[in-house]
C-alpha positions, -999 to 999 in steps of 0.1 A, spaced: -174 169 72 -162 205 71 -165 222 37 -145 253 43 -125 259 12 -105 288 25 -68 284 28 -58 280 65 -25 281 84 -28 244 88 -29 240 50 3 260 47 18 237 74 7 207 54 23 220 22 54 228 41 57 193 56 51 178 22 78 200 8 102 189 35 94 153 28 101 159 -9 135 175 -2 145 147 21 134 121 -4 152 138 -32 184 138 -13 180 102 -2 171 89 -37 200 109 -52 225 90 -30 206 58 -36 209 63 -74 247 67 -70 251 41 -42 271 69 -26 303 57 -8 292 21 -14 262 26 8 226 36 1 218 2 -15 185 1 -33 164 -10 -63 166 25 -75 202 22 -85 194 -8 -107 166 10 -125 188 41 -131 216 19 -144 192 3 -170 189 35 -189 225 34 -201 225 -4 -208 210 -25 -236 188 -45 -212 151 -45 -221 128 -23 -200 92 -33 -197 80 -21 -162 63 12 -157 91 27 -136 117 16 -160 98 31 -190 93 64 -171 130 65 -162 140 59 -198 118 87 -210 131 111 -184 167 101 -190 164 109 -227 148 143 -220 174 154 -194 203 174 -208 235 153 -207 214 123 -196 217 133 -159 200 114 -132 184 144 -115 151 140 -134 147 104 -124 155 112 -88 130 141 -88 103 118 -103 109 92 -76 106 118 -48 75 131 -64 59 97 -63 62 97 -25 44 131 -25 17 116 -47 13 87 -22 7 113 6 -19 131 -15 -37 99 -25 -36 90 12 -54 122 18 -81 114 -8 -85 79 7 -88 89 43 -111 118 34 -134 94 17 -136 70 46 -141 98 72 -162 122 51 -193 119 74 -175 120 107 -169 157 110 -131 153 109 -112 185 102 -91 190 71 -59 191 92 -67 158 109 -69 142 75 -38 160 63 -18 148 93 -31 113 89 -21 112 52 15 122 62 16 92 85 11 68 57 47 62 48 56 59 85 31 32 95 48 -1 101 61 -24 128 68 -13 163 105 -20 168 112 -43 197 150 -50 200 147 -84 216 122 -94 188 135 -78 156 169 -84 142 161 -56 116 137 -27 113 126 -37 79 132 -74 71 111 -99 90 93 -70 107 60 -78 90 52 -43 78 73 -13 67 74 13 39 99 3 12 120 34 9 144 16 -14 119 6 -41 105 29 -68 83 1 -81 67 -1 -47 60 37 -47 43 33 -81 23 3 -69 11 20 -37 2 53 -55 -19 37 -82 -32 9 -59 -46 34 -35 -65 52 -63 -77 18 -78 -91 7 -44 -108 40 -38 -124 41 -73 -135 5 -70 -151 10 -36 -170 41 -49 -182 20 -78 -192 -10 -57 -211 11 -31 -235 26 -56 -237 -5 -79 -272 -16 -68 -286 17 -82 -262 20 -111 -227 11 -121 -207 43 -125 -188 40 -158 -165 68 -147 -153 48 -117 -153 16 -138 -128 32 -163 -107 48 -135 -105 14 -117 -94 -2 -149 -67 24 -157 -53 26 -121 -55 -12 -116 -35 -18 -148 -10 8 -139 -5 -8 -105 0 -42 -119 24 -28 -145 44 -13 -116 44 -44 -94 18 -72 -95 15 -79 -58 -13 -54 -49 -35 -63 -78 -32 -100 -71 -46 -92 -36 -73 -71 -49 -86 -95 -76 -86 -123 -51 -104 -102 -25 -129 -90 -51 -137 -126 -61 -142 -136 -24 -164 -106 -16 -185 -111 -48 -190 -148 -40 -202 -140 -5 -226 -114 -18 -239 -138 -44 -245 -165 -19 -264 -142 4 -286 -129 -24 -321 -142 -26 -327 -168 -54 -349 -145 -75 -322 -118 -75 -292 -140 -81 -291 -136 -119 -292 -98 -119 -267 -97 -90 -244 -121 -109 -245 -99 -140 -238 -68 -120 -208 -83 -102 -194 -96 -135 -196 -62 -151 -177 -47 -121 -152 -75 -121 -144 -69 -158 -128 -36 -147 -98 -56 -134 -94 -79 -163 -68 -57 -181 -48 -56 -148 -50 -94 -146 -38 -97 -182 -9 -74 -174 1 -97 -145 0 -127 -168 22 -109 -193 47 -99 -166 48 -135 -154 54 -147 -189 83 -123 -192 98 -131 -158 94 -169 -158 104 -181 -193 105 -218 -187 134 -242 -186 155 -222 -211 157 -195 -185 158 -216 -154 182 -191 -138 152 -167 -135 137 -191 -111 102 -204 -104 75 -205 -77 72 -232 -50 45 -237 -23 66 -243 8 50 -221 35 85 -211 42 77 -175 52 51 -187 77 72 -215 91 105 -197 92 94 -165 109 106 -167 145 82 -155 172 54 -153 146 27 -142 170 47 -114 185 59 -104 151 23 -100 139 13 -81 170 43 -58 168 36 -52 131 -1 -47 133 -10 -37 169 -28 -4 160 -50 -18 132 -57 -50 151 -71 -31 180 -91 -9 157 -106 -38 137 -113 -59 168 -134 -31 183 -150 -22 149 -154 -58 136 -189 -52 123 -175 -29 96 -161 -60 78 -196 -67 65 -199 -33 48 -191 -27 12 -169 2 21 -146 -18 45 -147 -54 33 -123 -47 4 -94 -32 24 -97 -60 49 -99 -86 22 -68 -72 5 -50 -77 38 -62 -113 41 -51 -120 6 -18 -105 13 -13 -130 40 -24 -157 17 2 -145 -9 30 -142 16 26 -173 37 27 -203 12 47 -190 -18 84 -186 -24 104 -179 -55 133 -202 -64 165 -197 -83 181 -163 -88 148 -146 -78 147 -164 -44 162 -133 -26 138 -108 -43 110 -114 -18 83 -106 -43 56 -124 -24 65 -103 6 52 -73 -14 17 -87 -12 18 -87 26 33 -53 26 5 -39 4 -21 -56 25 -7 -41 57 -5 -7 42 -42 -5 34 -51 -21 67 -32 7 85 -45 34 63 -81 23 67 -76 19 105 -65 55 108 -97 66 91 -118 43 114 -101 57 145 -108 92 133 -145 83 129 -146 67 163 -131 98 179 -158 121 164 -187 97 170 -193 108 206 -231 101 203 -227 64 195 -192 50 199 -189 37 235 -211 66 247 -222 46 277 -187 35 286 -166 67 289 -138 50 308 -135 23 282 -136 49 254 -108 68 270 -88 37 275 -93 27 238 -80 61 225 -51 61 250 -40 27 239 -43 37 202 -23 69 208 5 49 225 6 23 198 5 49 169 34 68 185 53 36 188 46 25 152 54 58 137 83 65 160 99 31 150 95 39 113 109 74 117 140 58 132 141 34 103 139 63 78 167 80 97 189 50 94 182 45 57 186 83 52 221 81 67 233 52 44 224 21 63 212 -8 43 174 -10 39 175 -44 57 186 -24 88 
């Protein structure tokens, strides 16, 4: 990995692109907050409206909006809009830290990682007109430009996953209490923003830990069990936050209008052209993971893959009922799983590109074909999501 700390022209370009993204997001979120001309429908308008109402606010974004609303002169919305746009910038920066960690030994340049980090919000389904009725809904994977709670979840979730992996990788030698505490804080923040990611992560962690425990020799099982329990405790506060939010959202028969949860497998059974939808949504990461399937066994890569699998397990069987049936909250688990599968796949592809001595070194034609296919798929994925962003930016419904 290059350690040149000098400011380069590529760094200035990166800062410029982030600045452009911030300005575009500020303008988009401002119109969303106003639902300008009856368009720009979003969750953001709902959270902004809460600040001047008597409705109780208990989510992270709502609390931040309320604090900003009270601080702004004349209770204007500009502060809340700026905060929301800044969360997108934070996502790009955490993408950079995440991809840098996964590609730190590959020799990747700083600009490669910077460019990859900017692709994060634009990694989603390839749009196929005959397959997709919408760019976003039923497209299997897309960045939720309409949801500030999603931004907060992805920002804190990326950090939580990164800190946890760092702690897990070195745990046989010692458990880093710094990363333990950081995992606890960011995990709790993520669950406070939106529970979907942390549900995936806790389930993936349990599965990964059980597999490790089963593979551990009998004489080492007790010490391994203790080590895994200590690491697992870092996510207990996040799990408690999920239970608290569930208690608030689902208040029993007296609040039946809030709805409940049923196991129907409706998302799985009602998705038309399921196989093609999955391929269109995940073509790039599927190719990367099929070629690099052995990475699933490593501590570094098993958690992102496990989070994706648990996202499928959250999305496929469960549905909300009642007034919450249209909220699609279990879709968020799939969305988060796809996001980290994409992000990790970008890092793996970068590593493959720089590993000329080992990766397909005896099969140059196959190596070239692999990267040509990845380039085409990535352009298709990102191009489709740029079109989707263009549509949302010009006032089309986010279900477009």
